C-alpha positions, 0 to 999 in steps of 0.5 A, a space after each residue: 499499499 505504501 509502495 503504490 501510494 509512493 507511485 501516486 505521488 510521484 505521478 502527481 509531481 511529474 504531472 505538476 512539473 509537466 503542467 508548469 513547463 507547459 505554462 512557462 512555455 505558453 508564458 514565453 510564447 505569449 510574451 514573444 508573440 507580444 514583442 512581435 507584434 510590438 515590433 511589428 507595430 513599431 516598424 509599422 509606425 516607423 515606416 508611416 513616419 518615413 513616408 511623412 519625411 518623403 512628403 515633407 522633402 516633397 513639399 519643400 522642393 515644390 516650394 523652391 521650384 522657381 528657384 530650381 528653374 533658375 539653377 539653384 540648389 535645393 535646401 531641405 530639412 535635415 531632421 524633424 520630430 514628428 511627435 514626442 509623447 514624453 517617453 519617445 520621440 518619433 524622428 525623420 531625417 535625411 540619410 542622403 541626398 538630396 542628389 540631382 538625377 540630371 546630374 547622371 547620364 540618361 540611362 535610356 538614351 546613352 549610347 554604347 560608347 557613352 557607357 564605356 566611357 563610364 566603366 563598361 567594357 565594350 561587350 557589356 555596353 552593347 548588351 545593355 543597349 541590346 537589352 534596353 531595346 528588347 525591353 521596348 527602348 527603356 529600362 524602369 530604373 538603374 536596378 534593371 541593369 542587374 538583369 543584363 547579361 555581363 553586368 556584375 553587382 559591382 558594375 551595377 552599383 558603379 552605374 547606378 551612381 552615374 546613370 538615371 532614367 529620370 531626366 525631364 526638363 520642363 520647356 519653360 523659360 527661366 526668365 534670363 536677360 531681360 525676361 524675368 516676367 517671362 519666367 515659367 512661361 513655355 518657350 517659343 518653338 522656331 522649329 515650325 513655319 513662319 506666321 504672324 503668331 510667331 512674329 508676335 511672340 518673338 517680338 514681345 520676348 526678344 524685340 522686333 529686331 530678333 523677330 526680323 532676324 529669324 524671318 529673314 533666316 527662315 525666308 532663306 531656308 534655315 530650319 531649326 530642328 535642334 538647338 544647335 541650328 539656333 547656335 549656329 545661327 547666333 554664330 553666323 549673326 555674330 550675337 554677343 555670346 554674354 548678352 544675347 545668347 543667354 536670352 536666346 537660348 533660354 526663350 527659344 526651343 524646337 519642339 512644343 513638347 512639355 518636357 525635354 528628355 535626356 539633358 545633363 545638368 552642367 552645375 551637378 554632373 560629375 566630370 566623367 559624365 560630362 565628358 561622356 557627352 558629344 562635344 566635351 572631352 575629359 579636359 573640357 569636363 574638369 574645367 567646367 566642374 572646377 568653374 562652376 563653383 566661382 560663378 554668380 547666379 546669373 551666369 550659372 543659369 545659362 547653359 551658354 556659360 562654358 562658352 562665356 567662360 572660354 572653357 568650350 569653343 562655339 563649334 564644340 558647344 554646338 555638338 553638346 547643346 542639345 544634351 545640356 541644361 543648368 538645372 534639375 527638377 528631380 532629386 533622389 533622397 534617402 529618408 530614415 525614420 524611428 524612435 528615439 528615447 526621450 532622454 537622448 541628447 545626442 544630436 543624431 541619436 540612434 533610432 529604434 525600429 528604423 526604416 529607410 526610404 529612397 525616393 526620387 522626387 519629381 517637380 518638373 510639372 505643375 504637380 509635385 510627384 514621388 517618381 520612384 520609391 523603394 524601401 532600403 532598410 534591409 538592403 545591406 543584409 540583402 546584399 551581404 547574403 547575395 555575396 555570400 551566396 546564400 541568395 541567388 543573383 537576379 536572373 536575366 528577365 525575359 524580354 518584354 514588349 511596351 507598346 507606346 501609349 496611344 497619341 504618342 508623337 514619333 521619335 524626333 523633334 516634333 513639328 508644328 501643324 501647318 494651320 492652313 493645311 486642314 479642312 472641315 474634316 481635319 482632325 485636331 492635332 494631339 496634346 504634348 504627351 507626358 512621357 515622364 517615367 515614374 510611379 503611376 505612369 504607364 511606360 512609353 518610349 522616349 524620343 531621342 534628342 534631336 541632332 546628327 548623332 544616333 546616341 543621346 
């Protein structure tokens, strides 16, 4: 009887121990689940904070758009406390940028030789151009280069810092020279037939003498399919480089399209990007980079300043001018957000539940927009795993067709219609199409800048 009682007591103790283990395990699981929920909630709140930071930067760029059209650099808030509940502070701050997208080579319009100038081997550069053609003529982002045969992660990183798909310069005047009141107005398209309307616009902006000169040039058979033709005409007419060139190049255009694609910013592009452009060699590019920090605001605003400063002679400038601008309306920023403890006194405290977003912000049009957005929070970890062979590298995607959107004008500079050619049944010409790449935009083919070369 005593032995049986001992067995019963042992069994009871065993059951109690099992119950205690089960209870402890359940408690730990509950705590882990609670911690996981808290971490997920914190990360979600941090992501919302980061998105608020992106919106703050976009709003600040939109407010500075008139200055950006003049070639000024943006000024963005470095950090901000979104809320402070006494125990923790929700913070957003810049982790990188703003960096000009127009200071990079336009990936979707670059030739193989230009990509070679940035470090790609000839066969790889040609593979990039072929892959672009197979994708309907465009990449959606620089990261697409990882899917091109022969492009290593290291080369992709190098090119990603030197190329971009976000190049759209508004076809609007900056108001240079005596035309400040015309700032923000559309440029005057001289790639058309002479008309009373064209004369009125030229007289209003440049004066009667300039209008007469354009009329005489057109009467002699001169046409203006590209900006270089305007430059050649100014050289032939012996116009003053410092006084008359800036105003003419600001006021005149060779298309009615709302945006000019693929222009490189003289004020932000590094020397290796400038040297990849027609008409500019590395010596001229180095001199441009060195000189631009010494220019006053008035000189910096005109694309003619390398000629004014004696860096580039007019003939070489004419080769490059259809690829150049002096402003950027697309800026890349990295925003990080998270939570700092209330008693942290550091000027840049560590953030819990840190989230990093990278965005390309576009204020080229009347409505500011986020052209590109990606979460970089785990990027360093993913890169380390990829290099260690834990994750497979990106495989090459299947070629895909991207039909042009309805109403897309043909490639090249657009010519204005002849007002007198249409009869009663004439169909109105299509409105200029917004072909900027980015979120919520259907991808369409971009027109190559005018000029004799087949590249950019």
